[in-house]
C-alpha positions in Angstrom: 30.3 17.9 14.8 33.7 19.6 15.3 35.5 21.6 12.6 39.4 22.6 12.8 37.8 26.2 14.4 35.6 24.5 16.7 31.9 23.6 16.5 30.0 23.8 13.1 27.7 26.6 12.9 24.0 25.8 11.9 24.6 26.8 8.7 27.3 24.4 8.2 25.5 21.7 10.0 22.4 22.1 7.9 24.2 19.7 5.0 24.9 17.2 7.5 21.7 16.9 9.2 19.6 15.5 6.4 22.0 12.7 5.1 21.2 9.7 7.5 17.8 9.4 5.4 20.1 9.5 1.9 22.2 11.5 -0.1 19.7 14.0 -2.2 20.3 13.6 -5.9 21.1 17.5 -6.1 23.7 17.2 -3.1 25.9 20.4 -3.1 29.3 19.3 -3.2 30.6 22.7 -2.3 29.9 22.2 1.3 32.5 19.8 1.6 35.4 21.9 2.7 37.9 19.5 4.1 39.1 16.1 4.5 37.0 15.8 7.7 33.7 16.9 5.8 34.5 14.2 3.4 34.9 11.7 6.2 31.9 12.6 7.8 29.9 12.5 4.7 30.8 9.1 4.0 30.3 7.9 7.5 26.8 9.3 7.9 25.1 8.2 4.8 23.5 4.7 4.4 25.3 2.2 2.7 23.3 2.2 -0.3 24.4 5.8 -1.1 28.1 5.8 0.0 29.2 4.5 -3.6 27.3 7.6 -5.3 28.8 9.9 -2.9 32.2 8.5 -3.7 31.5 9.1 -7.4 30.1 12.6 -6.8 33.2 13.5 -4.7 35.6 12.0 -7.2 33.7 13.7 -10.2 33.9 17.1 -7.8 37.5 16.8 -6.9 38.5 20.0 -8.6 35.9 21.8 -6.2 36.4 19.9 -3.0 40.1 19.5 -3.3 41.9 15.7 -4.3 42.8 15.1 -0.8 39.2 15.2 0.5 38.1 13.2 -2.4 40.9 10.6 -1.9 39.9 10.1 1.8 36.2 9.7 0.6 37.2 6.8 -1.7 39.0 5.2 1.1 36.1 5.5 3.5 33.4 4.2 0.8 35.8 1.1 0.0 36.3 0.6 3.9 32.7 0.5 4.9 31.5 -1.3 1.7 33.6 -1.9 -1.4 30.6 -3.7 -3.2 28.8 -0.3 -3.3 31.6 1.5 -4.2 32.5 -0.7 -7.0 28.9 -0.8 -8.3 28.8 3.0 -8.3 31.9 3.2 -10.4 30.9 0.4 -12.6 33.7 -1.9 -11.9 36.7 -2.4 -9.6 39.0 -1.3 -12.5 37.3 2.2 -12.7 37.1 2.5 -9.1 41.2 2.0 -8.7 41.6 4.7 -11.5 
């Protein structure tokens, strides 16, 4: 994966490598540093975890940035709106 400054370092890539197996319950949202990181998180996860990741990024928007959280929500919706709605509890809560 590329970052703005070139390829990811092995330390940066470590968080990304295990995600195709699913989102760990103790995922450290502090590793999400950009919109690209947020999109990558959403794209690599299995469908069943995208909604939970969207909730996590929304709840940690103060840490990851509002723009990264916003684009992650769009990606979650785009890939599987049913999982996103279920994770938030309702379409109305997702839309807030």
